[in-house]
MDTraj code that builds the backbone (N, CA, C; nanometers):
import mdtraj as md
import numpy as np

residues = "MET ILE LEU GLU GLY GLY ALA SER SER ASP ASP PRO PHE GLY VAL GLN PHE ILE ARG ASP PRO TYR ASP ILE GLU ALA GLU ILE THR VAL ALA GLU ALA LEU GLY MET PRO ALA ARG ASP VAL TRP ALA VAL GLU LEU ARG THR ALA VAL TYR ARG GLY ARG GLN GLY".split()
xyz = np.array([
    [0.0974, -0.0774, 0.0160],
    [-0.0124, -0.0190, 0.0191],
    [0.1040, 0.1038, 0.0130],
    [0.0276, 0.2582, -0.1045],
    [0.1142, 0.3612, -0.0890],
    [0.0208, 0.4674, -0.0267],
    [0.0912, 0.5499, 0.0442],
    [-0.0165, 0.6319, 0.1422],
    [0.0427, 0.7445, 0.1369],
    [-0.0112, 0.7972, 0.0495],
    [0.0449, 0.9857, 0.0084],
    [-0.0410, 1.0907, 0.0676],
    [0.0803, 1.1990, 0.0337],
    [-0.0558, 1.3269, 0.1332],
    [0.0256, 1.4155, 0.1879],
    [-0.0242, 1.5393, 0.2099],
    [0.0432, 1.6446, 0.3353],
    [0.0396, 1.6157, 0.4329],
    [0.1143, 1.6877, 0.5251],
    [0.1328, 1.6582, 0.6698],
    [-0.0307, 1.7629, 0.7210],
    [-0.0305, 1.8793, 0.5931],
    [-0.1331, 1.9714, 0.6839],
    [-0.3178, 1.8894, 0.6585],
    [-0.4143, 1.9352, 0.7548],
    [-0.4934, 1.8483, 0.7163],
    [-0.5937, 1.9036, 0.6039],
    [-0.5422, 1.9991, 0.5279],
    [-0.6166, 2.0723, 0.4079],
    [-0.5378, 1.9949, 0.2933],
    [-0.5031, 1.8880, 0.3383],
    [-0.4521, 1.8156, 0.2048],
    [-0.5020, 1.6824, 0.2650],
    [-0.5874, 1.6283, 0.1315],
    [-0.6510, 1.4879, 0.1404],
    [-0.5652, 1.3573, 0.1281],
    [-0.5161, 1.2453, 0.1287],
    [-0.4696, 1.1525, 0.1823],
    [-0.4933, 1.0480, 0.0147],
    [-0.4111, 1.0060, -0.0198],
    [-0.4088, 0.9328, -0.1644],
    [-0.3986, 0.7962, -0.0999],
    [-0.4546, 0.6864, -0.1262],
    [-0.4034, 0.5646, -0.1066],
    [-0.4039, 0.4390, -0.2692],
    [-0.3236, 0.4162, -0.2609],
    [-0.3269, 0.3011, -0.3639],
    [-0.2679, 0.1636, -0.3213],
    [-0.3292, 0.0883, -0.3406],
    [-0.3382, -0.0782, -0.3370],
    [-0.2291, -0.0949, -0.4592],
    [-0.0859, -0.1956, -0.4077],
    [-0.0165, -0.2553, -0.5284],
    [0.0311, -0.3788, -0.4887],
    [0.0358, -0.4751, -0.5859],
    [0.1063, -0.6214, -0.6234],
    [0.2685, -0.6010, -0.6227],
    [0.3422, -0.6828, -0.6072],
    [0.4664, -0.6819, -0.6247],
    [0.4795, -0.7953, -0.6326],
    [0.5977, -0.8838, -0.7333],
    [0.6256, -0.9944, -0.7361],
    [0.6982, -1.0467, -0.6467],
    [0.6871, -1.1518, -0.5805],
    [0.7727, -1.2096, -0.4649],
    [0.7985, -1.3191, -0.4794],
    [0.8972, -1.3608, -0.5170],
    [0.9297, -1.5350, -0.4912],
    [0.9251, -1.5881, -0.3622],
    [0.8332, -1.6717, -0.2818],
    [0.8242, -1.7206, -0.2152],
    [0.8791, -1.8159, -0.1624],
    [0.9149, -1.8950, -0.2888],
    [1.0650, -2.0818, -0.2869],
    [1.1519, -2.0594, -0.2651],
    [1.2381, -1.8890, -0.3468],
    [1.3352, -1.8646, -0.3665],
    [1.3367, -1.8081, -0.1739],
    [1.2763, -1.7233, -0.1149],
    [1.3165, -1.6981, 0.0023],
    [1.3494, -1.8208, 0.0905],
    [1.2101, -1.9318, 0.0538],
    [1.2369, -2.0505, 0.1754],
    [1.3534, -2.1247, 0.1668],
    [1.4213, -2.1030, 0.0220],
    [1.5683, -2.2117, -0.0010],
    [1.6165, -2.1238, 0.0551],
    [1.6266, -1.9906, 0.0692],
    [1.7037, -1.9585, 0.1429],
    [1.7521, -1.9190, 0.3217],
    [1.6049, -1.9751, 0.3180],
    [1.6173, -1.9639, 0.4824],
    [1.6607, -2.0906, 0.5467],
    [1.5867, -2.2085, 0.4393],
    [1.6776, -2.3432, 0.4739],
    [1.8348, -2.3478, 0.4525],
    [1.8510, -2.2318, 0.3701],
    [2.0290, -2.2850, 0.3433],
    [2.1098, -2.1799, 0.4656],
    [2.0253, -2.1332, 0.5624],
    [2.0896, -2.0440, 0.6662],
    [2.0250, -2.1054, 0.8002],
    [1.9616, -2.1937, 0.7699],
    [1.9201, -2.2710, 0.9270],
    [1.8097, -2.1427, 0.9767],
    [1.7450, -2.0890, 0.9216],
    [1.6537, -1.9474, 0.9866],
    [1.5761, -2.0608, 1.1189],
    [1.5616, -2.0525, 1.2539],
    [1.4895, -2.1001, 1.3578],
    [1.3246, -2.1030, 1.2904],
    [1.2318, -2.1743, 1.3357],
    [1.1038, -2.1674, 1.2894],
    [1.1121, -2.1623, 1.1426],
    [1.1789, -2.1836, 0.9947],
    [1.1416, -2.1986, 0.8823],
    [1.0096, -2.2284, 0.8696],
    [1.0084, -2.3937, 0.9002],
    [0.8881, -2.4822, 0.8711],
    [0.7512, -2.3911, 0.9060],
    [0.7455, -2.3780, 1.0210],
    [0.6426, -2.2522, 1.0071],
    [0.6618, -2.1579, 0.9167],
    [0.7075, -2.0680, 0.9423],
    [0.7499, -1.9361, 0.8432],
    [0.7296, -1.9736, 0.6638],
    [0.7587, -2.1173, 0.6212],
    [0.7021, -2.1146, 0.5193],
    [0.5628, -2.1593, 0.4622],
    [0.5297, -2.2274, 0.6396],
    [0.3782, -2.2177, 0.5730],
    [0.2570, -2.1128, 0.5527],
    [0.3618, -1.9917, 0.6133],
    [0.3073, -1.8972, 0.6180],
    [0.2626, -1.8298, 0.4755],
    [0.3923, -1.8258, 0.4263],
    [0.4267, -1.7843, 0.3395],
    [0.3544, -1.8037, 0.1999],
    [0.3447, -1.9461, 0.1987],
    [0.2533, -2.0698, 0.1157],
    [0.1373, -2.0295, 0.1078],
    [0.0716, -1.9752, 0.2609],
    [-0.0654, -1.9908, 0.2503],
    [-0.1326, -1.8936, 0.2883],
    [-0.0462, -1.7938, 0.3054],
    [-0.1084, -1.6458, 0.3769],
    [-0.1394, -1.6268, 0.4672],
    [-0.1529, -1.7254, 0.5782],
    [-0.2018, -1.7582, 0.7044],
    [-0.1417, -1.7450, 0.8512],
    [-0.1531, -1.6676, 0.9112],
    [-0.0564, -1.6527, 1.0296],
    [-0.0243, -1.7478, 1.1066],
    [0.0551, -1.7877, 1.1438],
    [0.0857, -1.9210, 1.1750],
    [-0.0081, -1.9526, 1.3798],
    [-0.0778, -1.8279, 1.3916],
    [-0.1670, -1.8263, 1.5040],
    [-0.3385, -1.8439, 1.4606],
    [-0.3253, -1.8811, 1.3675],
    [-0.4119, -1.8928, 1.3280],
    [-0.4703, -2.0222, 1.1881],
    [-0.3284, -2.0705, 1.2256],
    [-0.2621, -2.2246, 1.1024],
    [-0.3758, -2.3102, 1.1959],
    [-0.4331, -2.4148, 1.1424],
    [-0.5220, -2.4804, 1.2328],
    [-0.4402, -2.6109, 1.2328],
])
top = md.Topology()
chain = top.add_chain()
for i, resn in enumerate(residues, 1):
    res = top.add_residue(resn, chain, resSeq=i)
    for name in ("N", "CA", "C"):
        top.add_atom(name, md.element.get_by_symbol(name[0]), res)
traj = md.Trajectory(xyz[None], top)
């Protein structure tokens, strides 16, 4: 999300929602190579877009 606008209350804010490509599998590969703690749970979060506290 991009939020644009001035600090003055007279200036309206503009909001833009954008999508940016993100290579999830490449990030998981790096995490595995570095031995990141809790990478298994983190990989599920990335692949499913579900926070670990809400996973079944």
